[in-house]
N, C-alpha and C positions, 0 to 999 in steps of 0.2 A: 504494500500500500504506500502511495507517495507520502513523503513527509515534508511539511512546510518548514522552511528555514528562515522565516522572517523574524521570529523572536525566540525567546527562551522556552516557549511552550512546546515547540517541535511537534505540532499536531499531525497525527496520521489522518489523512482525509481521503475517504473513499469516493468513487465516482459520483458526482452530482451532489455531494454533501458539502457542508461548510465547516471551517475550523472554529475554534473557540471564539475568535474575534467577530464572527458573523460576516466577515467581508471577503474571506479567501475560500475558494472552492477548487474542486478537481474536475478537469475536463480532459478527456482522452489521456488520462494518467499524468497530466501536468497540472501543478498547482498554479492558479492564476488569481488575479484580483477581480472578484465578482462585482466590486463597487467602482470599477474603473470608469471615470467620467461621470458618475452618478452624483450630482450635486444636490445636497439637501439644504445648504445655507450659503448665502453670498451677501457680502456687504462691503462698502467702501469705508473702512474703519480708520480712525487715527492710529498711527503706529504705536502710540503709548498704550492702547487698549490690549495689545498682544500678551503681556506688556513688555515694552522696551523703554529704557531710560536713556541709553547712550547710543542708539542707532537711529539715524535720520529723524531727529526730533522735529515735530511740527508737520511732518508729512503724513500722507494717508497711503493705505495699501488695500488692494482688492483682495478680500479675505474669502476663502472657500472652505467648505466642509463637505464631507460625504457621510457615510455611516460606518459603524463598527469600531470596536476597541478591544485590545487584548488584556486590559486590566479590568478590575471589578471594584472601583472605588465607590463605596456606598454613599459618598457625599458628592457624586458627580454633578457638575453644573450644567452639563449638556446631555443629560440622560436620554432625552428624546431623540438624539441621533447617535448615541454611543452604543449602549448595550441593553436598553430596555426593550420590552416587547414592541413598543411603538417604533423604535429605531429599526428593527428588523423588517418592518413593513416597507421601508424605503427601497429595499432591493427590487420591489415591484412598482413603486410609484415615483421614485426620484427621476428628475429630468436629466438627460445626457447632454454633456457639453464636451466637445473635443478639445484637446490642448490648443489647437489653432484658434478655436472660437474664444477661449479664455484669454489668450494673449491679445487677440484683436480687441477685445473689450477692455483689457488693461491699458492698451495703448490709447484708446479713446478717452479713458479717464485721466490721462496725464494732465489735461487742462484743469482738473479739479484737485491736483496735488498728488496724484497717484504715482508711487515709485515702482510698482510692480505687482507681485502676487504673494499672498500669504496662504500657507496651507495650515489649517487650524480647525477649531471647533470640536471635531471628533479626533481620533488618533490618526493622523495622516499617513503614517508609515505602514499601516496594515494594507494600504493600497499604494505602496511606494512607487510602483511603475508609473502611475499617473503623475505623482509628484515629480519624478525624474523627467518624464517626457514634456510636461508643461513648463517646468523650470528651465529646461534646456532651451526651449523655444523663447521663453521670456528673456533669458540671458542674451541670446542671439539678437533679440530685438532691442537690446540696450537697457533693459530694466533689471531690477533687483528682486531677489526672492527671500522670503523669510519662512521659517518653520516653527510651529509650536507643537511640542511633542513630549510624551512621557519618557522618552529615552530608553525604551526597552527593545529597540531594534538590533538586529545582528550586525556584525562588522560587514558582512556581504551587502546588506541594505545600505549601511552608511557609505560604503565605497561607491555604490550606484548613484548616490545623490550629492556627495560632498562637493563636487566641482561646480554645482549649480546653485548652492545655497549661500547667501551672503550673511545671514544672521539666524540664530536659533534662540528661542526661549524654551528651556528644558525644565520640566517639573522635577525637582528633587524633593519628593513628597515627605520625606523623613530621613533620618540617618540611623535607623535601627533595622535589623533583619526582622524583628518582631512585627514592626509596622508593615513592612513590605510583604511579608508572608501571610500574616493573619488578618490585616485590615484590608489590603487591596489586592492580595493574591499576586504579588509581583516579584521582582528580582533586583535587589539593591545593587549587587555587584555589576550586573549588566548596565544599570543606569550610570554608575560611576565610570565604567569603561567608555560608555557612549559619550558622556560629558567630556572626558579627557581627550578622546579622539576629536570631538567637535571643537574644543578650545584650540587645537592645533590647526583647524581648517578654516574657521570663520569667527565672527563676533558671536559671543555667547553671553546670555543672561539667564539666571536661574530663578525659579519661583518655588517657594515653600508655603503651603497653606497650613496655618496653625490651627489644629483641632484640639479643643480642651480635653485633657486627660489622655491624649493619644501621642502627640509629638511636640508638646509644649514645654518641656523641661529646659531649664537654662543650661544644664550640662550638655544636652543633646545639641542645642543651638551652638554652643561653644565648639563642640566637636565638628559639627557640620561646617561652620564658617571657617574653622581651622583647616579643614581639608580643602575647601575652596581656595583659601589663601595659599596653600601649598601648590596648587595648580597655577595660580597667578605668578608665584615666584619661579616655578619650573619653566613656564613658557613665556614669561615676561608679558602677560596680558592682564587687563582689568576685567573682572567678571562680576558685574553687578548682581546683587541678591535681592529679590523682592520677597518680603515677608508679609503675607496677606492674612486678613481676618476671615475666619470661617463663619458662614451662616447656615442654619439647618436647612437641609433639602434632600430630595430623593429618598434613600433608605436610611438616612441619618438625621432624623428629626427629633431624636430624643436628647440632643445636646443643645445647650444655649449657645448663642453667638460668642465668639472669642472676645473676652474683655479687651477694650482698646488699650488699657494700661498693660496688659500682658503682651500684646503685639509690640508696643513701644519699648517694653523692657527687653524683649528678645532682639529688637533692633539694636539697642544699646550693647547687648552681649555680642552680637555679630560684629559690631563696629570695633570691638577689641582686636579683631583679626582682619577686617575688610574695610576699605575706604568707602565703597559704594553699596549702601544698604538702604532699601526703599520700602517704607511701610505701604501696604495696600488695603483697600476696602475699609478704611477707617474714616 
């Protein structure tokens, strides 16, 4: 049975079935992106909304999402296009847009401050082929590309896209194996590897959503920011860290919003190691 090599899950996918992410399928014994070109969300967003602090401030970017995700964050902000039952209906209802059509639209939007294309909203790399093909055409047209990702893609996928991506915002959702394994069913080591490879390739900013009782300890933030600082030193790069406030949603409505003072305290902790630390959602 064919094995998908896009992420840490290594799904075995039989003919006509889909993998864990809901976006990859098997056709004629080949694993392909079933969500290729199927756009569920599109908007001309401020670049700061991705979020980016130190990449093309004041500009806008044509932002695209499809459906599917390989993590299971119970606090997902885009559950309607990621891994909910509603999201999986998009495989039948989403409109198709070719890479050429997207780039044409992105060029038209230059007059409104658009710098290029952002792959965002769901997890873009479960359909990395579309990211690669569209970003390549966008670069050839003289535009820039940004990626918002959970960072759990394989090195193979990273190598397919790295030459076409100018900036990434990567979720570093926590800095403990417990959180990654038990809360979101993920892989911290793969995320750390993806981040380190990305820092060598393009501009990188990181985002950590602070959830009360889950990843909000001062010790964890000190360790997380210390690791990021070690990458800054190793590669002589600045890596802004966005520390953002949680609000109850999706399958995690039993927790209160993160206290503002907690977010600001963790910002102060991170600033012991990093120069650029940005509070969000406060």
